[in-house]
NUFIBA-763474 format. One record per atom (N, C-alpha, C): x, y, z. Coordinates in steps of 0.05 Angstrom, whole numbers, padded with zeros to 5 digits, always signed. Layout:
N
XYZ...
This chain:
310
+01860+00674+00157+01853+00639+00154+01829+00634+00145+01820+00617+00127+01795+00603+00115+01788+00583+00139+01759+00590+00144+01750+00568+00163+01749+00542+00152+01748+00523+00166+01754+00492+00160+01718+00488+00154+01719+00474+00133+01692+00462+00132+01682+00442+00144+01655+00443+00156+01637+00424+00171+01641+00397+00157+01642+00381+00171+01641+00351+00163+01613+00345+00159+01606+00333+00136+01582+00322+00127+01569+00299+00144+01589+00288+00162+01578+00259+00175+01576+00268+00204+01571+00299+00210+01562+00307+00240+01540+00294+00249+01535+00295+00277+01517+00281+00282+01491+00297+00283+01491+00326+00273+01469+00345+00272+01455+00334+00251+01469+00332+00229+01460+00324+00199+01443+00294+00197+01453+00280+00219+01439+00254+00213+01433+00245+00246+01405+00258+00254+01400+00256+00282+01387+00225+00285+01384+00208+00267+01373+00180+00269+01395+00165+00274+01422+00174+00271+01450+00157+00282+01449+00157+00312+01438+00171+00329+01444+00176+00355+01435+00145+00367+01446+00138+00385+01446+00113+00397+01414+00108+00413+01405+00132+00414+01383+00134+00430+01363+00151+00416+01337+00142+00405+01318+00160+00392+01303+00178+00410+01296+00199+00401+01282+00221+00409+01250+00212+00404+01234+00212+00426+01203+00207+00420+01190+00236+00435+01164+00236+00420+01152+00260+00426+01135+00256+00450+01129+00271+00469+01114+00271+00494+01086+00263+00480+01073+00252+00500+01046+00242+00496+01042+00224+00475+01012+00215+00470+01012+00196+00450+01008+00168+00458+00999+00152+00439+00999+00122+00448+01020+00106+00450+01021+00089+00468+01049+00069+00470+01034+00044+00475+01040+00026+00457+01031+00002+00457+01045-00022+00474+01032-00033+00496+01040-00056+00503+01029-00080+00498+01043-00090+00481+01029-00116+00466+01041-00140+00476+01022-00164+00476+01029-00189+00485+01014-00203+00460+01031-00226+00451+01019-00240+00430+00996-00258+00438+00976-00259+00423+00949-00275+00430+00958-00304+00421+00950-00322+00437+00953-00352+00429+00922-00364+00428+00899-00352+00439+00875-00361+00438+00857-00340+00440+00831-00345+00432+00808-00328+00435+00818-00300+00422+00824-00296+00397+00834-00268+00380+00818-00270+00358+00814-00250+00341+00806-00245+00317+00823-00224+00302+00828-00232+00276+00844-00213+00260+00828-00195+00247+00836-00171+00253+00816-00146+00241+00838-00132+00224+00829-00119+00200+00849-00104+00188+00847-00075+00192+00869-00065+00186+00870-00033+00191+00847-00017+00174+00839-00027+00151+00823-00015+00134+00797-00009+00145+00787-00030+00165+00763-00026+00179+00773-00005+00212+00791-00013+00222+00799+00001+00248+00801+00029+00244+00815+00037+00219+00823+00064+00211+00809+00076+00189+00783+00061+00187+00764+00073+00161+00758+00106+00170+00766+00120+00145+00757+00146+00149+00725+00157+00147+00709+00140+00134+00687+00144+00133+00664+00135+00153+00673+00108+00168+00659+00101+00185+00653+00111+00210+00635+00115+00225+00632+00122+00251+00648+00103+00273+00654+00115+00292+00668+00095+00314+00648+00076+00322+00619+00076+00325+00601+00058+00325+00603+00032+00311+00603+00044+00283+00600+00024+00264+00625+00003+00261+00650+00022+00267+00676+00004+00272+00675-00016+00287+00664-00008+00318+00663-00024+00340+00649-00047+00331+00622-00041+00317+00601-00060+00318+00611-00078+00292+00631-00071+00275+00635-00093+00254+00658-00105+00272+00676-00098+00284+00696-00118+00305+00678-00137+00319+00657-00128+00327+00644-00143+00347+00626-00169+00329+00621-00164+00307+00607-00181+00292+00625-00204+00279+00649-00190+00269+00673-00208+00261+00683-00226+00279+00682-00224+00306+00689-00240+00328+00668-00263+00337+00645-00263+00323+00621-00279+00334+00625-00304+00316+00618-00324+00330+00613-00351+00315+00594-00348+00292+00598-00363+00274+00575-00373+00251+00551-00382+00264+00530-00367+00254+00500-00376+00262+00495-00355+00286+00509-00336+00298+00501-00318+00320+00482-00296+00309+00468-00288+00323+00441-00269+00317+00452-00244+00319+00453-00229+00293+00467-00203+00293+00436-00181+00281+00416-00188+00294+00392-00173+00285+00394-00146+00304+00377-00127+00297+00379-00104+00311+00374-00107+00338+00351-00124+00341+00340-00131+00370+00359-00141+00384+00374-00166+00378+00388-00181+00391+00417-00160+00398+00427-00142+00380+00446-00121+00382+00441-00101+00405+00409-00092+00406+00407-00073+00424+00402-00085+00452+00392-00111+00451+00395-00125+00482+00430-00131+00490+00444-00127+00470+00473-00136+00485+00486-00108+00488+00480-00087+00474+00496-00063+00482+00477-00039+00494+00489-00022+00503+00476+00003+00513+00463+00023+00493+00473+00026+00467+00464+00033+00446+00433+00027+00438+00415+00047+00430+00386+00039+00424+00387+00027+00400+00365+00017+00389+00357+00009+00364+00365+00025+00338+00358+00052+00339+00363+00066+00322+00389+00073+00316+00410+00072+00333+00436+00079+00327+00452+00052+00322+00444+00023+00326+00454+00004+00316+00441+00004+00288+00417+00009+00286+00408+00006+00253+00421+00024+00238+00431+00047+00245+00448+00066+00230+00472+00059+00225+00483+00045+00244+00515+00033+00243+00515+00008+00222+00491-00005+00222+00487-00030+00206+00486-00022+00175+00475+00003+00169+00469+00011+00144+00498+00026+00134+00509+00032+00156+00543+00047+00144+00556+00020+00137+00555+00001+00152+00570-00026+00142+00565-00038+00123+00536-00036+00114+00529-00047+00090+00534-00031+00067+00533-00004+00069+00541+00012+00047+00570+00011+00040+00587+00008+00059+00617+00008+00054+00625-00025+00046+00607-00042+00049+00614-00071+00039+00622-00087+00063+00619-00081+00086+00623-00099+00105+00603-00120+00113+00575-00113+00109+00557-00129+00112+00544-00133+00084+00532-00157+00087+00510-00160+00061+00487-00174+00074+00458-00160+00068+00440-00175+00076+00417-00178+00056+00409-00202+00055+00388-00211+00042+00366-00226+00055+00345-00224+00037+00318-00238+00046+00310-00267+00032+00310-00288+00052+00310-00315+00039+00283-00330+00050+00274-00346+00034+00255-00364+00046+00264-00390+00051+00251-00399+00077+00264-00425+00088+00241-00445+00076+00249-00472+00085+00231-00496+00073+00204-00493+00084+00203-00483+00107+00174-00475+00119+00162-00452+00105+00166-00438+00089+00157-00417+00078+00163-00391+00093+00178-00390+00114+00180-00363+00126+00207-00350+00113+00198-00318+00117+00221-00304+00103+00237-00295+00127+00264-00298+00121+00283-00292+00145+00304-00271+00126+00321-00256+00144+00344-00246+00133+00366-00256+00138+00383-00255+00121+00411-00269+00121+00431-00249+00116+00450-00248+00144+00473-00229+00141+00498-00243+00139+00514-00235+00115+00542-00242+00115+00561-00219+00121+00582-00226+00143+00600-00208+00151+00626-00212+00129+00633-00189+00122+00661-00193+00104+00682-00175+00115+00703-00191+00122+00727-00176+00136+00743-00162+00110+00741-00167+00084+00752-00154+00070+00736-00142+00045+00719-00123+00039+00701-00120+00026+00717-00117-00010+00702-00130-00020+00708-00131-00048+00723-00161-00055+00721-00174-00041+00732-00201-00040+00711-00222-00031+00688-00223-00051+00666-00242-00042+00672-00271-00049+00665-00288-00033+00668-00313-00038+00641-00325-00049+00638-00348-00054+00615-00363-00066+00601-00367-00048+00573-00374-00051+00554-00382-00029+00557-00408-00013+00574-00423-00031+00583-00454-00019+00604-00446+00000+00625-00426-00003+00640-00420+00022+00630-00402+00039+00609-00389+00037+00599-00376+00063+00583-00388+00076+00576-00413+00068+00559-00437+00083+00569-00450+00099+00569-00453+00127+00590-00471+00140+00585-00498+00131+00613-00513+00129+00612-00540+00119+00596-00560+00143+00582-00579+00128+00569-00599+00144+00590-00617+00155+00587-00630+00182+00603-00652+00192+00594-00672+00173+00617-00696+00172+00609-00719+00156+00587-00735+00172+00577-00751+00152+00555-00762+00166+00568-00787+00181+00553-00796+00201+00560-00818+00219+00547-00843+00213+00553-00864+00209+00540-00887+00208+00528-00896+00233+00500-00901+00230+00486-00910+00257+00470-00927+00246+00465-00945+00266+00447-00968+00263+00414-00957+00256+00408-00936+00270+00382-00926+00267+00372-00920+00240+00349-00920+00236+00340-00908+00208+00338-00882+00205+00345-00869+00181+00344-00839+00180+00320-00825+00184+00323-00800+00194+00304-00787+00202+00290-00775+00181+00258-00775+00177+00247-00761+00160+00231-00740+00169+00230-00723+00146+00224-00698+00153+00190-00699+00161+00183-00679+00177+00155-00684+00185+00137-00674+00167+00112-00690+00160+00093-00684+00141+00084-00652+00149+00076-00639+00124+00063-00612+00131+00031-00614+00132+00024-00598+00154-00003-00597+00164-00019-00585+00145-00040-00599+00142-00061-00594+00122-00074-00561+00133-00075-00543+00110-00089-00518+00117-00117-00517+00123-00130-00504+00142-00160-00503+00147-00172-00497+00122-00201-00504+00123-00217-00505+00101-00224-00475+00093-00232-00469+00070-00241-00444+00070-00268-00441+00057-00286-00424+00055-00312-00419+00044-00312-00429+00011-00335-00435+00003-00336-00444-00024-00359-00426-00038-00355-00412-00057-00375-00395-00078-00394-00413-00085-00422-00406-00083-00446-00419-00092-00444-00425-00125-00429-00405-00138-00428-00411-00168-00400-00398-00177-00384-00422-00179-00356-00414-00187-00353-00409-00218-00334-00395-00222-00329-00388-00253-00297-00383-00251-00286-00390-00279-00251-00386-00285-00248-00352-00279-00272-00343-00287-00267-00308-00280-00261-00300-00252-00281-00314-00235-00284-00304-00207-00256-00314-00197-00248-00340-00200-00223-00352-00187-00200-00333-00193-00201-00326-00224-00180-00311-00225-00174-00286-00212-00201-00274-00214-00200-00248-00194-00189-00254-00167-00200-00277-00150-00192-00283-00129-00160-00288-00127-00146-00299-00145-00125-00305-00145-00105-00278-00146-00113-00261-00166-00105-00233-00164-00103-00217-00141-00126-00216-00123-00124-00210-00096-00105-00224-00079-00103-00247-00080-00081-00260-00062-00051-00256-00067-00048-00252-00094-00021-00239-00105-00014-00215-00096-00030-00197-00093-00027-00172-00086-00024-00167-00057-00031-00186-00035-00028-00181-00008+00002-00177+00003+00019-00187-00013+00050-00184-00004+00061-00154-00009+00048-00140-00031+00054-00114-00031+00048-00095-00009+00029-00104+00009+00025-00088+00032+00039-00101+00059+00041-00125+00057+00058-00139+00082+00071-00160+00068+00100-00158+00068+00118-00185+00055+00112-00207+00064+00102-00208+00096+00099-00234+00103+00075-00252+00095+00058-00235+00075+00039-00250+00064+00045-00259+00038+00070-00266+00032+00077-00283+00005+00071-00311+00008+00057-00315-00014+00041-00341-00015+00057-00359-00039+00051-00386-00035+00066-00402-00060+00040-00410-00075+00048-00420-00099+00021-00426-00119+00003-00444-00108+00012-00464-00088-00005-00485-00080-00021-00470-00059-00015-00452-00040-00028-00440-00019-00049-00420-00030-00040-00407-00052-00058-00386-00070-00081-00409-00083-00074-00432-00091-00098-00449-00107-00121-00460-00085-00105-00463-00057-00123-00468-00036-00142-00446-00029-00130-00425-00027-00144-00399-00013-00163-00386-00032-00169-00393-00062-00174-00376-00081-00203-00377-00077-00216-00404-00074-00244-00407-00071-00255-00387-00048-00244-00386-00022-00252-00370-00003-00253-00340-00013-00234-00329-00026-00235-00300-00032-00254-00301-00053-00258-00321-00069-00285-00319-00090-00309-00321-00073-00312-00334-00052-00336-00329-00038-00342-00302-00023-00321-00288-00015-00321-00258-00010-00332-00241-00034-00318-00246-00058-00326-00231-00081-00356-00237-00086-00360-00260-00088-00388-00265-00093-00411-00251-00075-00408-00243-00050-00425-00229-00036-00420-00199-00040-00414-00192-00064-00413-00164-00072-00395-00143-00061-00369-00154-00054-00349-00143-00047-00331-00139-00065-00316-00110-00063-00298-00104-00083-00271-00121-00083-00251-00124-00100-00229-00134-00094-00210-00113-00074-00214-00091-00076-00203-00070-00059-00212-00078-00032-00235-00081-00024-00248-00087+00000-00238-00113+00013-00232-00133-00003-00226-00158+00008-00195-00160+00010-00185-00142-00006-00152-00137+00002-00150-00127+00030-00164-00106+00038-00159-00091+00062-00171-00111+00084-00192-00125+00083-00202-00140+00103-00180-00160+00111-00163-00171+00086-00146-00194+00097-00120-00185+00104-00112-00156+00100-00086-00144+00110-00087-00124+00132-00109-00117+00142-00116-00098+00165-00114-00113+00190-00102-00101+00213-00100-00112+00239-00086-00136+00240-00064-00137+00226-00046-00161+00232-00026-00162+00255-00019-00182+00263-00007-00189+00291+00023-00179+00281+00036-00164+00305+00064-00155+00301+00083-00178+00300+00079-00203+00313+00100-00220+00307+00105-00234+00281+00122-00248+00273+00122-00262+00248+00104-00282+00250+00093-00285+00220+00071-00304+00209+00083-00329+00202+00083-00349+00225+00098-00373+00214+00080-00390+00193+00056-00391+00188+00041-00402+00169+00021-00380+00156+00026-00361+00136+00007-00339+00132-00015-00350+00117-00009-00376+00101-00037-00385+00092-00053-00397+00108-00047-00406+00131-00068-00416+00147-00079-00393+00163-00067-00374+00169-00073-00347+00183-00098-00335+00161-00094-00338+00135-00109-00321+00116-00136-00346+00116-00133-00367+00115-00154-00386+00113-00172-00384+00135-00162-00382+00160-00179-00375+00188-00197-00347+00181-00181-00331+00172-00190-00305+00169-00217-00310+00146-00213-00314+00129-00230-00323+00108-00260-00337+00121-00253-00350+00139-00275-00368+00142-00290-00350+00172-00273-00345+00184-00285-00327+00210-00296-00300+00207-00287-00284+00185-00300-00259+00179-00318-00260+00152-00326-00286+00145-00341-00287+00119-00365-00268+00125-00369-00252+00111-00395-00234+00106-00422-00246+00102-00440-00233+00105-00464-00245+00097-00472-00242+00074-00492-00259+00064-00503-00254+00034-00517-00228+00032-00519-00215+00005-00532-00195+00009-00563-00194+00009-00576-00176+00021-00610-00182+00020-00620-00180-00004-00642-00192-00008-00659-00194-00031-00672-00171-00035-00672-00158-00064-00678-00128-00069-00706-00137-00087-00724-00121-00073-00751-00120-00081-00756-00112-00109-00737-00093-00114-00739-00081-00142-00731-00097-00170-00720-00120-00160-00706-00136-00175-00733-00158-00189-00736-00161-00215-00761-00180-00222-00751-00208-00213-00771-00227-00203-00768-00252-00198-00755-00269-00219-00739-00290-00218-00730-00302-00240-00755-00317-00252-00750-00324-00281-00772-00334-00295-00775-00367-00289-00801-00373-00287-00811-00400-00279-00805-00414-00300-00796-00440-00308-00790-00459-00327-00807-00477-00324-00831-00481-00343-00851-00501-00338-00837-00529-00353-00853-00548-00340-00839-00573-00354-00854-00581-00382-00842-00593-00399-00854-00603-00425-00878-00622-00424-00896-00612-00440-00920-00629-00440-00933-00633-00468-00952-00645-00468-00967-00650-00495-00996-00638-00495-01001-00625-00513-01027-00615-00517-01047-00638-00519-01074-00635-00502-01093-00653-00506-01108-00651-00532-01105-00625-00540-01127-00618-00561-01106-00621-00591-01089-00610-00592-01067-00614-00619-01042-00630-00614-01043-00643-00594-01023-00665-00586-00991-00653-00593-00987-00629-00593-00963-00616-00599-00950-00611-00573-00922-00613-00571-00908-00605-00543-00908-00580-00542-00905-00570-00511-00908-00541-00507-00898-00541-00478-00893-00515-00469-00884-00508-00441-00902-00485-00433-00924-00486-00412-00936-00468-00397-00950-00478-00376-00966-00456-00363-00977-00465-00343-01002-00481-00343-01013-00479-00361-01039-00498-00369-01033-00529-00372-01042-00544-00353-01030-00573-00356-01038-00591-00375-01058-00581-00389-01073-00597-00410-01076-00583-00438-01072-00557-00441-01075-00552-00470-01051-00528-00470-01041-00526-00496-01023-00505-00502-01036-00480-00502-01020-00456-00509-01033-00426-00504-01052-00428-00527-01048-00436-00553-01063-00431-00576-01093-00447-00573-01090-00470-00563-01112-00488-00560-01130-00473-00537-01114-00465-00515-01128-00454-00486-01147-00430-00496-01134-00409-00514-01142-00391-00524-01170-00392-00544-01164-00414-00559-01191-00425-00574-01216-00427-00561-01205-00450-00539-01227-00458-00522-01241-00438-00508-01225-00413-00500-01238-00393-00482-01261-00384-00495-01256-00377-00522-01276-00367-00539-01299-00384-00554-01292-00407-00558-01308-00424-00570-01317-00448-00556-01310-00451-00530-01316-00473-00512-01346-00473-00491-01346-00479-00477-01372-00480-00461-01371-00456-00445-01397-00446-00437-01402-00423-00426-01429-00431-00405-01420-00424-00379-01441-00434-00362-01449-00460-00356-01431-00475-00367-01438-00504-00367-01457-00518-00392-01463-00497-00412-01478-00508-00432-01459-00500-00459-01463-00521-00478-01445-00516-00503-01454-00493-00518-01433-00481-00522-01437-00452-00541-01446-00463-00572-01464-00448-00586-01475-00455-00608-01450-00451-00629-01456-00464-00654-01434-00459-00671-01438-00433-00687-01426-00425-00703-01425-00401-00716-01448-00402-00737-01464-00388-00737-01487-00389-00760-01512-00407-00750-01513-00420-00735-01533-00436-00724-01553-00426-00713-01574-00440-00706-01598-00429-00694-01593-00419-00667-01608-00400-00656-01603-00390-00633-01626-00401-00615-01621-00416-00590-01644-00426-00576-01662-00405-00564-01684-00413-00565-01702-00394-00552-01696-00385-00523-01699-00356-00519-01694-00349-00491-01723-00354-00474-01724-00359-00446-01745-00360-00434-01756-00328-00427-01784-00323-00429-01792-00303-00423-01797-00294-00390-01791-00266-00384-01792-00264-00355-01825-00268-00347-01826-00275-00326-01854-00277-00310-01862-00251-00300
C-alpha cells in the first residue's frame, strides 16, 4: 500500500500556531511601566547607533534630558560624572560629528565670547534659530518704570604719542587687529581699537617693533575669561609703557632756527646769529671796519706815520 501523504497543516510545519511560543534562554526581558512624569523621548537611532561609543550615547541621552539653559561644557560635565575631561571632550566631538550637537561661538552684548551648544534629538532636522531660542514669557503690565540697561563703564586712559601721524596710528591699529590671532579673547570692537590705538602708537614711538608690542600685549595672560579685554589692554599699555630711548651722541643736534631780523647796514631781512648785521654785511665789516679801536684807512689812501721805537 502507498503511504498516506502528510498533511500540510501539521503543527511541525507551522510552529507559530502553537498556543505557547518558545523563547530562547537568556537575553534581556523588559519589565516596562508607562511613564507619566519626568521622562524624555529618546530615538533608537541614538541608543542603538553603531558608530557612537557607549559614553557618547549616554552623554547624549543625559544632555537631551536637561532643561534649556543647563550648562553642558566640559568642566561642568566632568564635575557631574566620574569620567575625566579628556573622555568627555572625545564623546562631545563624536556627537558633534554625527549631528547630535552643534557648537558655535557667539559674542554677547558685553563683548564676551561664549560657546552656544544646541542638542539635536534627530540629526538632519534643523530648526530655525528662532525655534531653538526659548520663547520669552509675555510681558506683564506693571506700574513701575521699565528697567534701563546699565551704562557701559569708560575704558582706562592710555598713553599718547608725542608726535602722532596717520601712518603711526594705522600701524597701531594693525597691531591691535592681530592680537586675536594669538588669543581669541582679545577680539576688539572698532570703538575699542580706536581708543587703544594712541597707546600702541606711544609704544611704537619708543622704537619698539610691531612684533615686540604684540608679544608684550599677549604674553602672560590670565587663564580665566577676560570680561573686558579692552580695559585689560589699556591697563597693560599704561603700566608697562617702556621708557624713552636715550639720546644718541653720534646724532647731530637739530639745527637752530634764528628769528627774522632787519640788517642795520643794508636794511634787508635775514636769519642769523648776528643780531645787527646779515652775513654779507658782517663779512664786509670784518675786513673794512675798525681795527684795534681805530678806523681803517680807505683803500689807496695815505698811510699814517708809525712811531719809531725808542
